[in-house]
Each structure stands twice: as C-alpha cells, then as structure tokens.
C-alpha positions in Angstrom: 14.9 -13.0 -13.1 14.2 -9.4 -12.1 12.3 -8.6 -9.0 9.4 -6.2 -8.9 8.1 -4.1 -6.0 5.4 -6.6 -5.6 8.0 -9.3 -4.9 9.3 -7.4 -1.9 6.1 -5.7 -0.7 4.2 -6.7 2.4 0.4 -6.1 2.7 -1.9 -6.1 5.6 -5.6 -6.5 5.7 -7.6 -3.8 7.5 -8.0 -6.0 10.5 -4.3 -6.9 10.6 -3.4 -3.1 10.2 -5.7 -2.3 13.1 -3.8 -4.6 15.4 -0.5 -2.7 14.7 0.7 0.1 17.0 1.9 3.4 15.7 5.6 2.3 16.0 4.9 -0.8 13.9 3.0 1.3 11.3 6.0 3.8 11.2 8.5 1.0 10.7 6.3 -0.6 7.9 6.2 2.7 6.1 10.0 3.2 6.5 10.7 -0.2 5.2 8.3 0.0 2.3 9.8 3.4 1.3 13.3 2.1 1.5 12.3 -1.0 -0.7 10.8 1.4 -3.2 13.8 3.7 -3.3 16.1 0.7 -3.7 14.0 -0.6 -6.6 14.2 2.8 -8.3 18.0 3.1 -7.7 18.5 -0.3 -9.3 16.3 0.6 -12.2 13.9 -2.3 -11.5 10.2 -2.2 -12.2 8.4 -0.5 -9.3 4.9 0.5 -8.3 4.3 2.5 -5.1 
C-alpha cells in the first residue's frame, strides 16, 4: 500500500501551535519539508 503525505503529516490545533516555541516551530517546518521532498523523490502522492 502506498503512503501519502497525509500519512506522514503532523497537524497542530491553533492552541497547540501557540504552545510551541520558535525552535519547535522551525523543527516542525524542517521535518514537514523533508517529508514532502522525500515523497516527491519517491514519486508518491503528495500535497503540501
């Protein structure tokens, strides 16, 4: 079974996002971008 971006994505509510510090938000962005790039490289369905 193929994975999609939704299978590896992590989402936060506005409240949860508000509790993260800037380093955590930067890490989240970096990880999500890396996941997206990996999905593209593998030719799997993706949605930013």
